[in-house]
Biopython code that builds the backbone (N, CA, C, O; Angstrom):
import numpy as np
from Bio.PDB.StructureBuilder import StructureBuilder

atoms = [
    (1, "MET", "N", (-8.330, -12.520, -23.371)),
    (1, "MET", "CA", (-8.503, -13.118, -22.053)),
    (1, "MET", "C", (-7.742, -12.293, -21.011)),
    (1, "MET", "O", (-6.588, -11.924, -21.229)),
    (2, "LYS", "N", (-8.385, -12.009, -19.891)),
    (2, "LYS", "CA", (-7.793, -11.211, -18.835)),
    (2, "LYS", "C", (-6.756, -12.027, -18.065)),
    (2, "LYS", "O", (-7.061, -13.138, -17.631)),
    (3, "PRO", "N", (-5.528, -11.502, -17.881)),
    (3, "PRO", "CA", (-4.527, -12.241, -17.109)),
    (3, "PRO", "C", (-4.952, -12.377, -15.656)),
    (3, "PRO", "O", (-5.599, -11.486, -15.105)),
    (4, "GLU", "N", (-4.596, -13.465, -15.054)),
    (4, "GLU", "CA", (-4.980, -13.723, -13.672)),
    (4, "GLU", "C", (-3.782, -13.572, -12.745)),
    (4, "GLU", "O", (-2.636, -13.481, -13.185)),
    (5, "CYS", "N", (-4.074, -13.548, -11.477)),
    (5, "CYS", "CA", (-3.034, -13.468, -10.459)),
    (5, "CYS", "C", (-2.089, -14.664, -10.588)),
    (5, "CYS", "O", (-2.535, -15.795, -10.777)),
    (6, "GLN", "N", (-0.797, -14.412, -10.486)),
    (6, "GLN", "CA", (0.220, -15.458, -10.622)),
    (6, "GLN", "C", (0.870, -15.805, -9.281)),
    (6, "GLN", "O", (1.990, -16.315, -9.242)),
    (7, "LEU", "N", (0.161, -15.526, -8.182)),
    (7, "LEU", "CA", (0.754, -15.697, -6.860)),
    (7, "LEU", "C", (1.199, -17.132, -6.585)),
    (7, "LEU", "O", (2.187, -17.346, -5.882)),
    (8, "THR", "N", (0.486, -18.114, -7.129)),
    (8, "THR", "CA", (0.861, -19.513, -6.880)),
    (8, "THR", "C", (1.392, -20.197, -8.134)),
    (8, "THR", "O", (1.486, -21.424, -8.174)),
    (9, "VAL", "N", (1.741, -19.415, -9.163)),
    (9, "VAL", "CA", (2.172, -19.972, -10.441)),
    (9, "VAL", "C", (3.638, -19.621, -10.709)),
    (9, "VAL", "O", (4.027, -18.456, -10.633)),
    (10, "ALA", "N", (4.449, -20.643, -11.025)),
    (10, "ALA", "CA", (5.855, -20.415, -11.378)),
    (10, "ALA", "C", (5.912, -19.715, -12.728)),
    (10, "ALA", "O", (4.974, -19.872, -13.509)),
    (11, "PRO", "N", (6.932, -18.965, -13.046)),
    (11, "PRO", "CA", (8.103, -18.663, -12.217)),
    (11, "PRO", "C", (7.944, -17.397, -11.385)),
    (11, "PRO", "O", (8.870, -17.026, -10.664)),
    (12, "PHE", "N", (6.786, -16.715, -11.464)),
    (12, "PHE", "CA", (6.671, -15.396, -10.844)),
    (12, "PHE", "C", (6.306, -15.442, -9.361)),
    (12, "PHE", "O", (6.923, -14.757, -8.546)),
    (13, "TYR", "N", (5.307, -16.246, -9.014)),
    (13, "TYR", "CA", (4.823, -16.318, -7.633)),
    (13, "TYR", "C", (4.520, -14.923, -7.080)),
    (13, "TYR", "O", (4.855, -14.614, -5.936)),
    (14, "GLN", "N", (3.899, -14.105, -7.883)),
    (14, "GLN", "CA", (3.532, -12.779, -7.425)),
    (14, "GLN", "C", (2.323, -12.273, -8.194)),
    (14, "GLN", "O", (1.998, -12.778, -9.269)),
    (15, "CYS", "N", (1.681, -11.297, -7.645)),
    (15, "CYS", "CA", (0.518, -10.708, -8.289)),
    (15, "CYS", "C", (0.387, -9.286, -7.799)),
    (15, "CYS", "O", (0.454, -9.024, -6.598)),
    (16, "CYS", "N", (0.203, -8.375, -8.722)),
    (16, "CYS", "CA", (0.101, -6.979, -8.313)),
    (16, "CYS", "C", (-1.165, -6.692, -7.519)),
    (16, "CYS", "O", (-1.316, -5.593, -6.986)),
    (17, "CYS", "N", (-2.073, -7.646, -7.427)),
    (17, "CYS", "CA", (-3.261, -7.445, -6.591)),
    (17, "CYS", "C", (-2.871, -7.301, -5.129)),
    (17, "CYS", "O", (-3.585, -6.666, -4.352)),
    (18, "VAL", "N", (-1.753, -7.881, -4.754)),
    (18, "VAL", "CA", (-1.301, -7.812, -3.375)),
    (18, "VAL", "C", (0.041, -7.097, -3.275)),
    (18, "VAL", "O", (0.762, -7.262, -2.291)),
    (19, "CYS", "N", (0.377, -6.309, -4.281)),
    (19, "CYS", "CA", (1.653, -5.603, -4.281)),
    (19, "CYS", "C", (1.496, -4.271, -3.570)),
    (19, "CYS", "O", (0.593, -3.494, -3.878)),
    (20, "GLU", "N", (2.365, -4.019, -2.638)),
    (20, "GLU", "CA", (2.321, -2.777, -1.866)),
    (20, "GLU", "C", (2.487, -1.551, -2.758)),
    (20, "GLU", "O", (1.981, -0.477, -2.430)),
    (21, "TYR", "N", (3.185, -1.695, -3.874)),
    (21, "TYR", "CA", (3.491, -0.552, -4.727)),
    (21, "TYR", "C", (2.630, -0.500, -5.983)),
    (21, "TYR", "O", (2.899, 0.301, -6.878)),
    (22, "HIS", "N", (1.614, -1.329, -6.065)),
    (22, "HIS", "CA", (0.672, -1.348, -7.189)),
    (22, "HIS", "C", (-0.488, -0.440, -6.791)),
    (22, "HIS", "O", (-1.272, -0.787, -5.907)),
    (23, "LYS", "N", (-0.601, 0.717, -7.436)),
    (23, "LYS", "CA", (-1.557, 1.738, -7.016)),
    (23, "LYS", "C", (-2.589, 2.024, -8.098)),
    (23, "LYS", "O", (-2.281, 2.019, -9.290)),
    (24, "ALA", "N", (-3.810, 2.271, -7.661)),
    (24, "ALA", "CA", (-4.867, 2.682, -8.585)),
    (24, "ALA", "C", (-4.609, 4.122, -9.024)),
    (24, "ALA", "O", (-4.146, 4.949, -8.239)),
    (25, "VAL", "N", (-4.918, 4.410, -10.296)),
    (25, "VAL", "CA", (-4.778, 5.758, -10.849)),
    (25, "VAL", "C", (-6.181, 6.266, -11.169)),
    (25, "VAL", "O", (-6.971, 5.561, -11.798)),
    (26, "HIS", "N", (-6.488, 7.485, -10.737)),
    (26, "HIS", "CA", (-7.819, 8.055, -10.913)),
    (26, "HIS", "C", (-7.782, 9.310, -11.787)),
    (26, "HIS", "O", (-6.756, 9.980, -11.904)),
    (27, "TYR", "N", (-8.915, 9.602, -12.388)),
    (27, "TYR", "CA", (-9.075, 10.871, -13.100)),
    (27, "TYR", "C", (-9.131, 11.994, -12.072)),
    (27, "TYR", "O", (-9.394, 11.759, -10.893)),
    (28, "HIS", "N", (-8.881, 13.216, -12.533)),
    (28, "HIS", "CA", (-9.004, 14.383, -11.672)),
    (28, "HIS", "C", (-9.817, 15.431, -12.399)),
    (28, "HIS", "O", (-9.705, 15.577, -13.616)),
    (29, "CYS", "N", (-10.629, 16.158, -11.664)),
    (29, "CYS", "CA", (-11.538, 17.123, -12.286)),
    (29, "CYS", "C", (-10.806, 18.290, -12.951)),
    (29, "CYS", "O", (-11.398, 18.996, -13.768)),
    (30, "CYS", "N", (-9.537, 18.504, -12.617)),
    (30, "CYS", "CA", (-8.793, 19.644, -13.173)),
    (30, "CYS", "C", (-7.832, 19.252, -14.295)),
    (30, "CYS", "O", (-7.089, 20.103, -14.783)),
    (31, "THR", "N", (-7.829, 17.995, -14.712)),
    (31, "THR", "CA", (-6.890, 17.557, -15.751)),
    (31, "THR", "C", (-7.620, 16.885, -16.897)),
    (31, "THR", "O", (-8.791, 16.525, -16.781)),
    (32, "GLU", "N", (-6.920, 16.722, -17.990)),
    (32, "GLU", "CA", (-7.417, 15.993, -19.164)),
    (32, "GLU", "C", (-6.621, 14.711, -19.277)),
    (32, "GLU", "O", (-5.482, 14.681, -18.811)),
    (33, "PRO", "N", (-7.142, 13.659, -19.861)),
    (33, "PRO", "CA", (-8.482, 13.532, -20.418)),
    (33, "PRO", "C", (-9.513, 13.299, -19.327)),
    (33, "PRO", "O", (-9.165, 12.995, -18.186)),
    (34, "LYS", "N", (-10.761, 13.441, -19.675)),
    (34, "LYS", "CA", (-11.875, 13.150, -18.775)),
    (34, "LYS", "C", (-12.342, 11.715, -19.033)),
    (34, "LYS", "O", (-12.124, 11.186, -20.122)),
    (35, "PRO", "N", (-12.978, 11.083, -18.051)),
    (35, "PRO", "CA", (-13.471, 9.724, -18.266)),
    (35, "PRO", "C", (-14.604, 9.685, -19.282)),
    (35, "PRO", "O", (-15.319, 10.667, -19.483)),
    (36, "THR", "N", (-14.748, 8.534, -19.911)),
    (36, "THR", "CA", (-15.851, 8.346, -20.858)),
    (36, "THR", "C", (-17.149, 8.161, -20.077)),
    (36, "THR", "O", (-17.130, 7.908, -18.873)),
    (37, "LEU", "N", (-18.256, 8.289, -20.763)),
    (37, "LEU", "CA", (-19.553, 8.070, -20.125)),
    (37, "LEU", "C", (-19.658, 6.650, -19.577)),
    (37, "LEU", "O", (-20.271, 6.426, -18.533)),
    (38, "GLU", "N", (-19.058, 5.691, -20.286)),
    (38, "GLU", "CA", (-19.074, 4.300, -19.829)),
    (38, "GLU", "C", (-18.313, 4.150, -18.510)),
    (38, "GLU", "O", (-18.777, 3.465, -17.599)),
    (39, "GLU", "N", (-17.141, 4.792, -18.408)),
    (39, "GLU", "CA", (-16.362, 4.723, -17.167)),
    (39, "GLU", "C", (-17.111, 5.388, -16.011)),
    (39, "GLU", "O", (-17.091, 4.895, -14.883)),
    (40, "ILE", "N", (-17.764, 6.500, -16.301)),
    (40, "ILE", "CA", (-18.545, 7.193, -15.280)),
    (40, "ILE", "C", (-19.697, 6.315, -14.808)),
    (40, "ILE", "O", (-19.989, 6.250, -13.614)),
    (41, "SER", "N", (-20.343, 5.647, -15.742)),
    (41, "SER", "CA", (-21.456, 4.761, -15.413)),
    (41, "SER", "C", (-20.991, 3.595, -14.549)),
    (41, "SER", "O", (-21.654, 3.248, -13.572)),
    (42, "LYS", "N", (-19.852, 2.982, -14.899)),
    (42, "LYS", "CA", (-19.305, 1.856, -14.131)),
    (42, "LYS", "C", (-18.947, 2.273, -12.712)),
    (42, "LYS", "O", (-19.089, 1.493, -11.770)),
    (43, "ALA", "N", (-18.475, 3.530, -12.563)),
    (43, "ALA", "CA", (-18.071, 4.034, -11.252)),
    (43, "ALA", "C", (-19.268, 4.462, -10.409)),
    (43, "ALA", "O", (-19.121, 4.802, -9.235)),
    (44, "LYS", "N", (-20.450, 4.443, -11.013)),
    (44, "LYS", "CA", (-21.677, 4.851, -10.312)),
    (44, "LYS", "C", (-21.506, 6.245, -9.707)),
    (44, "LYS", "O", (-21.851, 6.494, -8.552)),
    (45, "LEU", "N", (-20.971, 7.128, -10.518)),
    (45, "LEU", "CA", (-20.712, 8.501, -10.097)),
    (45, "LEU", "C", (-22.026, 9.213, -9.812)),
    (45, "LEU", "O", (-22.934, 9.219, -10.643)),
    (46, "THR", "N", (-22.119, 9.805, -8.648)),
    (46, "THR", "CA", (-23.355, 10.490, -8.272)),
    (46, "THR", "C", (-23.223, 12.009, -8.373)),
    (46, "THR", "O", (-24.209, 12.690, -8.657)),
    (47, "GLY", "N", (-22.046, 12.545, -8.151)),
    (47, "GLY", "CA", (-21.836, 13.994, -8.239)),
    (47, "GLY", "C", (-21.158, 14.367, -9.529)),
    (47, "GLY", "O", (-21.106, 13.572, -10.468)),
    (48, "SER", "N", (-20.633, 15.585, -9.578)),
    (48, "SER", "CA", (-19.987, 16.056, -10.800)),
    (48, "SER", "C", (-18.478, 15.824, -10.798)),
    (48, "SER", "O", (-17.845, 15.902, -11.851)),
    (49, "CYS", "N", (-17.895, 15.540, -9.640)),
    (49, "CYS", "CA", (-16.448, 15.326, -9.557)),
    (49, "CYS", "C", (-16.089, 13.925, -10.050)),
    (49, "CYS", "O", (-16.723, 12.945, -9.661)),
    (50, "VAL", "N", (-15.087, 13.835, -10.893)),
    (50, "VAL", "CA", (-14.684, 12.542, -11.467)),
    (50, "VAL", "C", (-13.513, 11.907, -10.718)),
    (50, "VAL", "O", (-12.972, 10.897, -11.168)),
    (51, "CYS", "N", (-13.115, 12.480, -9.590)),
    (51, "CYS", "CA", (-11.936, 12.012, -8.859)),
    (51, "CYS", "C", (-12.058, 10.581, -8.339)),
    (51, "CYS", "O", (-11.048, 9.960, -8.012)),
    (52, "SER", "N", (-13.271, 10.053, -8.259)),
    (52, "SER", "CA", (-13.450, 8.687, -7.769)),
    (52, "SER", "C", (-13.444, 7.658, -8.902)),
    (52, "SER", "O", (-13.586, 6.461, -8.650)),
    (53, "VAL", "N", (-13.279, 8.116, -10.153)),
    (53, "VAL", "CA", (-13.310, 7.205, -11.291)),
    (53, "VAL", "C", (-11.888, 6.714, -11.574)),
    (53, "VAL", "O", (-11.014, 7.499, -11.942)),
    (54, "ARG", "N", (-11.664, 5.397, -11.398)),
    (54, "ARG", "CA", (-10.338, 4.816, -11.651)),
    (54, "ARG", "C", (-10.122, 4.692, -13.153)),
    (54, "ARG", "O", (-10.995, 4.223, -13.883)),
    (55, "LYS", "N", (-8.932, 5.123, -13.609)),
    (55, "LYS", "CA", (-8.618, 5.011, -15.037)),
    (55, "LYS", "C", (-7.547, 3.975, -15.327)),
    (55, "LYS", "O", (-7.262, 3.693, -16.490)),
    (56, "GLY", "N", (-6.953, 3.409, -14.297)),
    (56, "GLY", "CA", (-5.934, 2.392, -14.542)),
    (56, "GLY", "C", (-5.115, 2.106, -13.299)),
    (56, "GLY", "O", (-5.551, 2.315, -12.167)),
    (57, "TRP", "N", (-3.899, 1.615, -13.558)),
    (57, "TRP", "CA", (-3.003, 1.203, -12.485)),
    (57, "TRP", "C", (-1.594, 1.720, -12.749)),
    (57, "TRP", "O", (-1.237, 2.010, -13.891)),
    (58, "ALA", "N", (-0.797, 1.835, -11.693)),
    (58, "ALA", "CA", (0.603, 2.223, -11.816)),
    (58, "ALA", "C", (1.432, 1.403, -10.847)),
    (58, "ALA", "O", (0.935, 0.925, -9.827)),
    (59, "CYS", "N", (2.694, 1.251, -11.181)),
    (59, "CYS", "CA", (3.656, 0.617, -10.285)),
    (59, "CYS", "C", (4.553, 1.735, -9.770)),
    (59, "CYS", "O", (5.227, 2.404, -10.554)),
    (60, "VAL", "N", (4.564, 1.941, -8.447)),
    (60, "VAL", "CA", (5.274, 3.065, -7.839)),
    (60, "VAL", "C", (6.453, 2.528, -7.036)),
    (60, "VAL", "O", (6.269, 1.746, -6.103)),
    (61, "VAL", "N", (7.664, 2.948, -7.398)),
    (61, "VAL", "CA", (8.877, 2.479, -6.729)),
    (61, "VAL", "C", (9.375, 3.589, -5.801)),
    (61, "VAL", "O", (9.986, 4.552, -6.265)),
    (62, "PRO", "N", (9.120, 3.464, -4.491)),
    (62, "PRO", "CA", (9.428, 4.567, -3.578)),
    (62, "PRO", "C", (10.913, 4.898, -3.452)),
    (62, "PRO", "O", (11.268, 6.059, -3.251)),
    (63, "GLU", "N", (11.780, 3.904, -3.567)),
    (63, "GLU", "CA", (13.213, 4.162, -3.411)),
    (63, "GLU", "C", (13.763, 5.079, -4.508)),
    (63, "GLU", "O", (14.685, 5.857, -4.265)),
    (64, "SER", "N", (13.199, 4.984, -5.710)),
    (64, "SER", "CA", (13.703, 5.796, -6.814)),
    (64, "SER", "C", (12.762, 6.942, -7.177)),
    (64, "SER", "O", (13.150, 7.856, -7.905)),
    (65, "GLY", "N", (11.525, 6.900, -6.673)),
    (65, "GLY", "CA", (10.560, 7.918, -7.016)),
    (65, "GLY", "C", (9.976, 7.747, -8.412)),
    (65, "GLY", "O", (9.297, 8.639, -8.919)),
    (66, "VAL", "N", (10.240, 6.600, -9.033)),
    (66, "VAL", "CA", (9.758, 6.340, -10.397)),
    (66, "VAL", "C", (8.339, 5.777, -10.345)),
    (66, "VAL", "O", (8.021, 4.939, -9.501)),
    (67, "VAL", "N", (7.489, 6.253, -11.264)),
    (67, "VAL", "CA", (6.125, 5.737, -11.405)),
    (67, "VAL", "C", (5.984, 5.164, -12.805)),
    (67, "VAL", "O", (6.199, 5.866, -13.793)),
    (68, "TYR", "N", (5.625, 3.897, -12.888)),
    (68, "TYR", "CA", (5.384, 3.245, -14.169)),
    (68, "TYR", "C", (3.879, 3.202, -14.378)),
    (68, "TYR", "O", (3.180, 2.442, -13.706)),
    (69, "ASP", "N", (3.373, 4.011, -15.304)),
    (69, "ASP", "CA", (1.932, 4.041, -15.514)),
    (69, "ASP", "C", (1.510, 3.011, -16.549)),
    (69, "ASP", "O", (2.341, 2.307, -17.122)),
    (70, "ASN", "N", (0.208, 2.934, -16.777)),
    (70, "ASN", "CA", (-0.384, 1.956, -17.688)),
    (70, "ASN", "C", (-0.034, 0.524, -17.301)),
    (70, "ASN", "O", (0.136, -0.337, -18.164)),
    (71, "TRP", "N", (0.073, 0.277, -16.011)),
    (71, "TRP", "CA", (0.389, -1.056, -15.508)),
    (71, "TRP", "C", (-0.882, -1.891, -15.513)),
    (71, "TRP", "O", (-1.968, -1.369, -15.261)),
    (72, "GLY", "N", (-0.758, -3.170, -15.796)),
    (72, "GLY", "CA", (-1.923, -4.040, -15.811)),
    (72, "GLY", "C", (-2.446, -4.334, -14.418)),
    (72, "GLY", "O", (-1.687, -4.347, -13.449)),
    (73, "GLU", "N", (-3.741, -4.570, -14.321)),
    (73, "GLU", "CA", (-4.341, -4.857, -13.019)),
    (73, "GLU", "C", (-3.769, -6.133, -12.417)),
    (73, "GLU", "O", (-3.558, -6.199, -11.206)),
    (74, "HIS", "N", (-3.515, -7.149, -13.240)),
    (74, "HIS", "CA", (-2.978, -8.421, -12.759)),
    (74, "HIS", "C", (-1.601, -8.705, -13.343)),
    (74, "HIS", "O", (-1.178, -9.861, -13.386)),
    (75, "SER", "N", (-0.906, -7.686, -13.787)),
    (75, "SER", "CA", (0.386, -7.877, -14.431)),
    (75, "SER", "C", (1.465, -8.211, -13.405)),
    (75, "SER", "O", (1.610, -7.522, -12.394)),
    (76, "CYS", "N", (2.201, -9.251, -13.671)),
    (76, "CYS", "CA", (3.305, -9.634, -12.788)),
    (76, "CYS", "C", (4.486, -8.704, -12.996)),
    (76, "CYS", "O", (4.618, -8.087, -14.053)),
    (77, "GLY", "N", (5.327, -8.606, -12.009)),
    (77, "GLY", "CA", (6.586, -7.908, -12.156)),
    (77, "GLY", "C", (6.623, -6.503, -11.609)),
    (77, "GLY", "O", (7.604, -5.798, -11.845)),
    (78, "CYS", "N", (5.607, -6.054, -10.889)),
    (78, "CYS", "CA", (5.684, -4.713, -10.303)),
    (78, "CYS", "C", (6.912, -4.670, -9.402)),
    (78, "CYS", "O", (7.085, -5.512, -8.521)),
    (79, "GLU", "N", (7.766, -3.666, -9.642)),
    (79, "GLU", "CA", (9.018, -3.594, -8.893)),
    (79, "GLU", "C", (8.760, -3.548, -7.388)),
    (79, "GLU", "O", (7.744, -3.022, -6.931)),
    (80, "MET", "N", (9.663, -4.088, -6.658)),
    (80, "MET", "CA", (9.633, -4.065, -5.203)),
    (80, "MET", "C", (8.435, -4.826, -4.636)),
    (80, "MET", "O", (7.823, -4.393, -3.658)),
    (81, "PHE", "N", (8.106, -5.953, -5.250)),
    (81, "PHE", "CA", (6.966, -6.751, -4.806)),
    (81, "PHE", "C", (7.086, -7.146, -3.349)),
    (81, "PHE", "O", (8.132, -7.607, -2.891)),
    (82, "LYS", "N", (6.002, -6.956, -2.639)),
    (82, "LYS", "CA", (5.909, -7.443, -1.268)),
    (82, "LYS", "C", (4.514, -8.026, -1.104)),
    (82, "LYS", "O", (3.527, -7.398, -1.487)),
    (83, "ASP", "N", (4.429, -9.209, -0.542)),
    (83, "ASP", "CA", (3.142, -9.837, -0.308)),
    (83, "ASP", "C", (2.567, -9.235, 0.975)),
    (83, "ASP", "O", (3.021, -9.558, 2.072)),
    (84, "ILE", "N", (1.567, -8.358, 0.836)),
    (84, "ILE", "CA", (1.034, -7.654, 1.997)),
    (84, "ILE", "C", (0.017, -8.472, 2.776)),
    (84, "ILE", "O", (-0.583, -7.980, 3.732)),
    (85, "ARG", "N", (-0.180, -9.739, 2.360)),
    (85, "ARG", "CA", (-1.101, -10.594, 3.118)),
    (85, "ARG", "C", (-0.462, -11.102, 4.402)),
    (85, "ARG", "O", (-1.169, -11.592, 5.282)),
    (86, "LYS", "N", (0.841, -10.997, 4.530)),
    (86, "LYS", "CA", (1.546, -11.519, 5.712)),
    (86, "LYS", "C", (1.347, -10.609, 6.913)),
    (86, "LYS", "O", (1.866, -10.890, 7.993)),
]
sb = StructureBuilder()
sb.init_structure("model")
sb.init_model(0)
sb.init_chain("A")
sb.init_seg("    ")
for serial, (resi, resn, name, xyz) in enumerate(atoms, 1):
    if name == "N":
        sb.init_residue(resn, " ", resi, " ")
    sb.init_atom(name, np.array(xyz, "f"), 0.0, 1.0, " ", f" {name:<3s}", serial, name[0])
structure = sb.get_structure()
């Protein structure tokens, strides 16, 4: 089961969907690994560049310069949470 946003649920009251430091991570045409055919199909890729294909999420902490990769799309606890809806 996919975790859901915890913005209104105790004890976290946060969701990385609205976290300023929760960033999408994309493939790049000059690096490995390359996306699977399924990922390319989902991204509706029209050209040969794979840079628009998202491969996951990261939590980026600007004060320390640390990047936590393999972060969940709805995972609570991304450092430096800020509700950007305000």
